[in-house]
C-alpha positions in Angstrom: 64.3 106.7 177.2 64.3 105.2 174.2 66.0 102.0 173.4 69.1 102.1 171.2 71.1 99.3 169.4 74.5 99.7 168.0 75.6 96.7 166.0 79.6 97.6 165.5 82.5 98.6 167.5 82.2 102.1 169.3 83.8 104.3 171.5 83.3 103.6 175.5 83.3 107.3 176.1 80.2 107.6 173.4 78.8 104.5 174.4 78.1 106.2 178.3 77.3 109.3 176.8 73.8 106.7 175.7 73.5 104.7 178.0 73.4 107.9 180.6 69.9 108.7 178.4 68.9 105.5 177.1 68.5 102.6 177.3 71.2 100.6 175.1 71.8 98.1 173.4 75.9 96.9 172.4 76.2 94.1 170.6 79.4 95.1 168.5 79.3 91.7 166.1 75.7 91.8 165.9 76.4 92.4 162.6 77.8 89.1 161.5 74.1 87.4 162.1 71.0 88.8 160.6 68.4 86.8 161.7 69.8 87.8 165.4 70.1 91.3 164.1 66.1 91.7 162.8 64.9 89.9 165.9 66.9 92.3 168.5 65.0 95.4 166.3 61.7 94.3 167.3 61.4 97.3 169.8 64.7 99.7 168.4 64.1 103.3 167.9 67.7 104.5 167.5 70.3 101.8 165.5 73.9 102.8 165.3 76.3 101.0 162.6 79.3 100.8 160.7 79.3 100.0 157.4 79.5 96.3 157.7 75.8 96.3 159.0 73.3 96.2 155.6 70.6 98.4 157.1 68.3 97.4 154.1 64.1 96.5 153.5 64.7 93.1 155.2 65.9 94.7 157.9 63.5 98.1 158.7 60.3 95.8 158.1 62.0 94.1 161.3 62.1 97.4 163.0 58.7 99.5 162.9 59.8 101.3 165.7 62.9 102.9 164.0 63.0 106.2 163.7 67.0 106.7 163.7 69.8 105.5 161.9 73.1 106.7 163.0 76.6 105.8 160.8 79.3 105.3 162.5 81.6 107.2 158.8 80.6 108.5 156.1 79.8 106.4 153.6 76.3 105.3 153.0 76.0 102.5 150.6 75.3 100.0 153.4 72.3 102.1 153.8 69.4 101.6 151.6 68.6 105.8 151.8 65.0 105.5 150.4 63.4 102.9 152.1 64.7 104.8 155.2 63.1 107.9 153.4 59.8 105.7 153.1 59.5 105.0 157.1 60.8 108.6 158.1 63.7 107.2 159.5 66.7 109.8 159.6 70.0 108.9 158.5 72.7 110.5 160.4 76.6 110.4 158.7 79.6 111.4 160.3 80.6 114.0 158.3 83.6 115.2 158.6 85.0 113.7 161.7 87.0 111.5 160.3 88.7 114.3 157.6 92.0 115.0 159.2 92.8 111.0 159.7 91.8 110.3 155.4 93.9 113.8 154.3 96.9 112.4 156.7 96.8 109.8 155.2 96.9 111.0 151.9 99.3 114.1 152.0 101.9 110.8 153.6 101.2 108.2 151.5 102.1 110.9 148.6 105.4 111.8 149.7 106.3 108.1 150.3 105.2 107.2 146.6 106.7 110.6 145.4 110.2 109.8 147.5 109.3 106.1 146.7 110.3 105.1 150.3 108.5 101.4 149.6 110.4 100.3 146.8 113.8 101.6 149.1 113.0 99.6 152.2 112.3 96.7 149.6 115.7 96.8 148.4 117.4 98.1 151.6 116.1 94.5 153.5 117.6 92.6 150.4 120.6 93.9 151.6 121.2 96.2 148.5 122.4 99.8 149.1 120.2 101.6 146.7 121.7 105.2 147.0 122.0 106.1 143.4 118.7 104.7 142.4 116.6 106.7 145.1 118.5 110.1 145.1 117.7 110.9 141.1 114.0 110.6 143.1 111.9 114.0 143.6 110.9 116.1 146.1 107.7 116.9 146.3 107.3 120.9 147.5 106.2 122.3 144.9 104.2 119.1 142.9 100.5 119.1 141.8 98.0 117.1 143.5 94.4 117.0 142.0 91.8 116.3 144.4 88.5 114.9 142.4 85.6 115.5 144.5 85.9 118.3 146.5 83.1 117.6 149.9 84.6 118.1 153.6 87.7 115.6 153.1 88.9 117.1 150.1 89.2 120.6 151.0 91.2 119.2 154.1 93.3 117.3 152.1 94.2 121.1 150.5 94.9 122.4 153.3 97.1 120.0 154.2 99.0 119.6 151.1 98.7 123.6 150.9 100.7 124.3 154.1 103.0 121.4 152.9 103.6 123.3 149.6 101.7 121.4 147.1 99.5 123.4 144.2 95.9 122.3 144.3 93.8 121.9 142.0 90.2 120.3 141.9 87.5 118.8 140.3 84.0 118.1 141.5 80.5 118.0 139.9 78.5 119.4 142.2 80.5 122.5 142.4 80.4 125.6 139.5 82.8 128.3 139.0 86.6 128.4 138.4 87.9 127.9 141.7 87.2 127.7 145.4 88.0 129.8 148.0 89.7 128.6 151.2 91.8 130.8 153.9 94.5 131.9 152.5 94.7 130.2 149.4 92.3 129.1 146.1 91.4 126.2 144.5 91.2 126.1 140.9 88.3 124.0 139.7 88.8 121.6 136.5 87.1 119.4 134.3 88.2 116.1 134.9 90.7 115.5 132.1 92.5 118.6 132.6 93.2 117.9 136.3 94.7 114.5 135.2 96.9 116.5 132.5 98.4 118.5 135.6 98.5 116.6 138.6 101.6 114.8 140.1 99.0 113.0 142.6 95.5 112.3 142.2 93.1 111.7 145.1 90.0 110.6 145.3 86.8 111.3 148.1 83.7 110.2 145.5 81.0 108.4 146.6 80.0 105.4 144.8 77.5 106.0 143.1 76.6 104.5 139.6 77.9 107.4 137.7 81.3 107.0 139.7 81.5 103.3 139.2 85.0 102.7 137.2 85.2 106.1 136.9 88.9 105.6 136.8 88.6 102.5 134.1 91.3 101.8 131.1 90.7 105.3 129.5 90.5 107.5 132.8 93.6 106.1 134.2 95.6 107.0 130.6 94.7 110.9 131.3 96.9 111.3 134.3 100.3 112.0 133.8 102.5 110.3 133.1 104.8 108.8 136.5 101.3 110.4 138.6 100.1 108.3 141.5 97.0 107.5 142.3 95.6 107.6 145.7 92.1 106.0 146.6 90.6 106.4 150.0 87.0 106.8 149.0 85.0 103.2 147.8 86.8 100.9 146.3 84.7 100.2 143.0 86.0 103.9 141.5 88.7 102.2 140.6 89.3 99.0 138.2 92.2 97.5 139.9 93.5 95.5 137.1 93.6 97.9 135.0 95.5 100.4 137.4 97.7 97.4 138.2 98.6 97.0 134.5 99.7 100.6 134.3 101.7 100.6 137.4 103.6 97.4 136.3 104.5 99.0 133.0 105.8 102.4 134.9 102.5 104.4 133.2 101.9 105.4 136.7 104.5 106.2 139.0 102.8 104.3 142.2 99.6 104.4 143.8 97.3 104.1 147.6 94.7 102.1 148.2 93.2 101.8 151.3 89.2 100.4 149.7 88.8 97.7 147.0 86.4 96.8 144.5 85.5 94.1 147.3 86.3 93.7 151.1 87.6 91.9 153.4 90.0 92.0 150.0 90.7 88.5 149.7 93.0 87.6 146.4 94.7 91.3 145.4 97.1 88.8 143.2 97.1 91.4 140.4 99.2 93.5 142.6 101.8 91.4 142.7 105.2 91.9 142.1 104.9 96.1 142.1 106.7 97.6 144.1 106.1 101.2 144.9 102.7 100.7 146.3 100.8 101.1 149.6 97.8 98.7 150.2 96.0 99.5 153.6 93.0 97.7 155.0 90.0 100.4 154.7 92.0 102.1 158.0 93.2 105.6 156.3 90.3 107.5 158.2 90.1 105.6 161.2 92.4 106.2 164.2 92.3 106.2 168.0 91.6 110.1 167.8 89.1 109.9 164.4 87.3 106.9 166.1 86.3 109.2 168.8 85.5 111.9 167.1 83.3 110.2 164.6 81.9 108.0 168.0 81.2 110.9 169.8 79.8 113.2 166.8 77.1 110.1 166.2 76.3 109.6 169.9 75.2 113.3 170.2 73.4 113.9 167.2 71.3 110.7 168.1 71.2 111.9 171.6 69.7 115.5 170.2 67.9 113.8 167.6 65.7 111.6 170.7 65.4 114.7 172.0 67.5 113.8 175.5 
C-alpha cells in the first residue's frame, strides 16, 4: 500500500478509488500552507494537485520518496518538470478530460459575442428597448473560427464548431502539412497571420511558454480581422490584457471572452472597465461538475496504475 497526498479538491468517487488501494491524506486547502505541505510530504509516494500547489525544488527536496505527481488538469506551469525529471518523478496530466467543457465554452462565447447578448442585456436592464441596434448583428452560422493551438482541446472545439455550421482554420507550430483530417471534415493549417486575417473569432489553446508569453500583443491583435472576437481559455500570460482592452474600447475588435488572466486570482481588471461586449470568467471554462468527475477519475486511475494497484 502506497501513501498519497492530495493537496487540492478531488471528487468523492475518485477519492474512494484511491482510498480503496492506498493510504490517502486528503487536505484540499493544504496548498495554502507551504511549511505544512512540505512536512506532510516526507513519506509520500504520490502527490495529486490542481493548479495552486507549486511543485518546485523546495517541495521536491522535502519529498524523498515521491514517485509520481498527478495533475488534476492539463496545464503544467505550476510543476517544475526538469526538477521532477531529475528525480525520475512521473508527471501525469489529465489530458483531454476537460476538453468537452472548454469547447462548449468557446462555441457558446463566440455565439454570445457575435450576437451581442451581453450589451443587449445591459441595455435592456436599463429600461431601454434596443431592438433595432441588435437586429443588425449577424448570425454566426457560416462564419470562420480560427483555432490557435490544435491539440486535443482545439480539435474538440473544431468538431463542435463544425457541427454548428462554422468554418474552421487552425494554427499550430508543432504540426506540419497543409491540413488536419477530422471525422467528416478537414481543417486547413495556416500561418498565424493568415488565420488572424480570415477569422471572425479566434480561440486560443496554447500552453504558456517563453515563446507564447504575450504572443497576442498589440502587433498580433492588430493583425486580427476588424470586428473579430478573441476567446482565451488557455493561459492569461499569452494575451496582453491592456492592449486587448484598448482595441475593444475603440471598436477595432468586436468582443472578447477571457477566462484566464495574467495574475490569478485576478484582483484588478479596471483596464476592462466600461467595455460592454466582454465576458470575464474566473478560470472555469474547463471546470464543470462533469469535467471535474472525468479529470478526478482519470488521475485516480492513472496514479493507481502507476503505483501498481
